[in-house]
N, CA, C and O of each residue as an XYZ file, in Angstrom:
268
protein
N      33.907     -5.160    -24.916
C      33.740     -6.822    -24.216
C      34.195     -6.522    -22.692
O      33.916     -7.242    -21.734
N      34.962     -5.300    -22.645
C      35.570     -5.168    -21.136
C      34.370     -4.619    -20.093
O      34.419     -4.784    -18.874
N      33.519     -4.081    -20.653
C      32.327     -3.578    -20.064
C      31.652     -4.914    -19.203
O      31.415     -4.995    -17.998
N      31.466     -5.785    -20.143
C      30.801     -6.897    -19.443
C      31.428     -7.704    -18.138
O      30.826     -8.486    -17.403
N      32.729     -7.311    -18.070
C      33.521     -8.167    -16.874
C      33.146     -7.043    -15.381
O      33.165     -7.332    -14.185
N      32.857     -5.859    -15.994
C      32.304     -5.310    -14.497
C      30.882     -5.089    -14.440
O      30.522     -4.614    -13.364
N      29.898     -5.310    -15.346
C      28.788     -5.545    -15.210
C      28.354     -6.815    -14.513
O      27.414     -6.762    -13.719
N      28.918     -7.843    -14.734
C      28.678     -9.348    -14.321
C      28.627     -9.204    -12.761
O      27.568     -9.409    -12.168
N      29.668     -8.883    -12.156
C      29.989     -8.559    -10.632
C      29.029     -7.824     -9.962
O      28.644     -8.101     -8.826
N      28.552     -6.713    -10.756
C      27.785     -5.572    -10.179
C      26.245     -6.379    -10.145
O      25.675     -6.465     -9.057
N      25.687     -6.886    -11.223
C      24.525     -7.499    -11.546
C      24.339     -8.586    -10.264
O      23.319     -8.761     -9.598
N      25.582     -9.230    -10.135
C      25.571    -10.472     -9.117
C      25.279     -9.733     -7.643
O      24.496    -10.159     -6.794
N      26.077     -8.551     -7.547
C      25.942     -8.084     -6.346
C      24.431     -7.226     -5.999
O      24.057     -7.112     -4.832
N      23.845     -6.802     -6.849
C      22.422     -6.313     -6.588
C      21.501     -7.424     -6.701
O      20.439     -7.242     -6.106
N      21.643     -8.663     -7.381
C      20.814     -9.734     -7.030
C      20.741    -10.140     -5.828
O      19.675    -10.436     -5.286
N      22.191    -10.213     -5.122
C      22.255    -10.707     -3.917
C      21.661     -9.700     -2.826
O      21.410    -10.158     -1.711
N      21.450     -8.496     -3.065
C      20.668     -7.765     -2.416
C      19.224     -7.842     -2.317
O      18.458     -7.782     -1.355
N      19.017     -8.023     -3.828
C      17.429     -8.124     -3.769
C      17.027     -9.559     -2.970
O      16.157     -9.552     -2.100
N      17.715    -10.734     -3.335
C      17.430    -11.753     -2.526
C      17.496    -11.639     -0.968
O      16.701    -12.297     -0.296
N      18.496    -10.758     -0.322
C      18.455    -10.638      0.951
C      17.386     -9.678      1.366
O      17.000     -9.727      2.534
N      16.918     -8.899      0.622
C      15.490     -8.068      1.216
C      14.298     -8.805      0.892
O      13.264     -8.444      1.455
N      14.251     -9.753      0.105
C      13.386    -10.793      0.172
C      13.076    -11.659      1.168
O      11.924    -12.003      1.433
N      14.359    -12.142      1.912
C      14.389    -13.016      2.795
C      13.866    -12.396      3.945
O      12.986    -12.917      4.631
N      14.530    -10.975      4.248
C      14.231    -10.242      5.383
C      12.608    -10.065      5.533
O      12.048    -10.212      6.620
N      11.870     -9.713      4.245
C      10.421     -9.543      4.188
C       9.839    -10.846      4.463
O       8.868    -10.757      5.215
N      10.089    -11.890      4.138
C       9.065    -12.974      4.516
C       9.688    -13.449      6.083
O       8.919    -14.115      6.775
N      10.920    -13.151      6.589
C      10.789    -13.464      7.929
C      10.198    -12.281      8.810
O       9.957    -12.571      9.982
N       9.944    -11.026      8.404
C       9.299    -10.265      8.915
C       7.564    -10.139      8.944
O       6.882     -9.248      9.451
N       7.219    -11.123      8.354
C       5.949    -11.349      8.013
C       5.243    -10.305      6.857
O       4.046    -10.021      6.908
N       5.810     -9.980      6.213
C       5.413     -8.857      5.167
C       4.561     -9.717      4.137
O       3.987     -9.066      3.264
N       4.419    -10.987      4.129
C       3.760    -11.777      3.186
C       2.661    -12.584      3.701
O       2.108    -13.409      2.974
N       2.208    -12.338      5.273
C       1.438    -13.174      5.966
C      -0.250    -13.161      5.320
O      -0.970    -14.090      4.953
N      -0.446    -11.875      5.371
C      -1.931    -11.720      4.975
C      -2.063    -10.970      3.577
O      -2.073     -9.750      3.408
N      -2.187    -12.212      2.377
C      -2.111    -12.072      1.118
C      -3.560    -11.603      0.678
O      -3.834    -10.829     -0.239
N      -4.508    -12.315      1.633
C      -5.982    -12.081      0.986
C      -6.723    -10.793      1.727
O      -7.785    -10.366      1.274
N      -6.068    -10.172      2.950
C      -6.850     -9.184      3.716
C      -7.090     -7.952      2.759
O      -8.170     -7.363      2.814
N      -6.541     -7.729      2.271
C      -6.486     -6.101      1.573
C      -7.478     -6.582      0.338
O      -8.491     -5.983     -0.022
N      -7.115     -7.419     -0.048
C      -8.409     -7.870     -1.317
C      -9.649     -8.268     -1.035
O     -10.521     -8.277     -1.903
N      -9.869     -8.643      0.210
C     -11.483     -8.730      0.621
C     -11.775     -7.637      1.341
O     -12.967     -7.337      1.411
N     -10.658     -6.684      2.124
C     -11.459     -5.321      2.493
C     -11.948     -4.619      2.007
O     -12.737     -3.845      2.550
N     -11.597     -4.625      0.523
C     -12.263     -3.488     -0.234
C     -13.436     -3.654     -0.717
O     -13.945     -2.670     -1.253
N     -14.200     -4.918     -0.673
C     -15.269     -5.477     -0.766
C     -16.139     -5.139      0.407
O     -17.318     -5.386      0.155
N     -15.953     -4.690      1.520
C     -16.761     -4.291      2.950
C     -17.277     -3.116      2.145
O     -16.749     -2.492      1.224
N     -18.655     -2.963      2.844
C     -19.156     -1.800      2.519
C     -19.147     -0.634      3.894
O     -19.885     -0.913      4.839
N     -18.611      0.183      3.942
C     -18.378      1.199      4.692
C     -19.543      2.155      4.879
O     -19.520      2.877      5.875
N     -20.592      2.242      4.002
C     -21.692      3.137      3.886
C     -22.669      3.309      5.100
O     -23.430      4.255      5.306
N     -22.486      2.228      5.829
C     -23.417      2.356      6.936
C     -22.778      3.198      7.952
O     -23.541      3.925      8.588
N     -21.425      3.245      8.250
C     -20.778      4.089      9.212
C     -20.804      5.452      8.745
O     -20.746      6.408      9.517
N     -20.885      5.548      7.569
C     -21.029      7.168      7.191
C     -22.505      7.548      7.124
O     -22.773      8.748      7.080
N     -23.368      6.760      7.113
C     -24.986      7.040      7.466
C     -25.089      7.433      9.100
O     -25.758      8.364      9.549
N     -24.388      6.641      9.760
C     -24.488      7.085     11.343
C     -23.764      8.240     11.447
O     -24.177      8.784     12.471
N     -22.899      8.923     10.942
C     -22.103      9.949     11.407
C     -22.897     11.219     10.363
O     -22.468     12.372     10.416
N     -23.879     10.915      9.592
C     -24.534     12.091      8.704
C     -25.609     12.674      9.837
O     -26.784     12.312      9.899
N     -24.992     13.629     10.704
C     -25.742     14.447     11.767
C     -25.826     15.904     11.194
O     -26.533     16.782     11.689
N     -25.145     16.038     10.258
C     -25.324     17.600     10.025
C     -26.337     17.504      8.798
O     -26.370     16.694      7.872
N     -27.089     18.512      9.072
C     -28.260     18.941      7.880
C     -27.568     19.387      6.869
O     -26.401     19.771      6.790
N     -28.793     19.256      5.753
C     -28.130     19.724      4.441
C     -28.087     21.188      4.239
O     -27.443     21.615      3.281
N     -28.686     21.986      5.013
C     -28.557     23.471      5.200
C     -27.333     23.782      5.809
O     -26.737     24.806      5.475
N     -26.817     22.906      6.795
C     -25.328     23.079      7.347
C     -24.315     22.723      6.482
O     -23.348     23.483      6.438
N     -24.315     21.740      5.784
C     -23.552     21.339      4.866
C     -23.456     22.494      3.570
O     -22.346     22.764      3.112
N     -24.392     22.987      3.157
C     -24.331     24.170      1.933
C     -23.561     25.361      2.673
O     -22.680     25.900      2.004
N     -23.816     25.924      4.188
C     -23.115     26.661      4.912
C     -21.359     26.521      4.912
O     -20.459     27.351      4.782
N     -21.382     25.141      5.112
C     -20.036     24.837      5.472
C     -18.983     24.858      4.239
O     -17.774     25.091      4.252
N     -19.988     24.484      3.006
C     -19.296     24.753      1.499
C     -19.001     25.830      0.942
O     -18.089     25.975      0.127
N     -19.877     26.811      1.404
C     -19.792     28.191      0.830
C     -18.725     28.772      1.741
O     -18.156     29.773      1.306
N     -18.386     28.350      2.838
C     -17.241     29.215      4.004
C     -16.041     28.702      3.180
O     -15.057     29.442      3.170
N     -15.969     27.499      2.459
C     -14.375     27.171      1.782
C     -14.395     28.272      0.589
O     -13.428     28.385     -0.164
């Protein structure tokens, strides 16, 4: 029973620290763009990869065999 007398203040201390971190995160804009990353995954980046595909297939085989 004596342990609970040290656990309650300890958990209260940690709870206040977590609330402080949450308030800091909200004030510094950590939760501003909640939909950005969720929709960014749906964008198609294959067009950029096709434009950068200047290496011929024979050059790709040579570079792979060099590794």
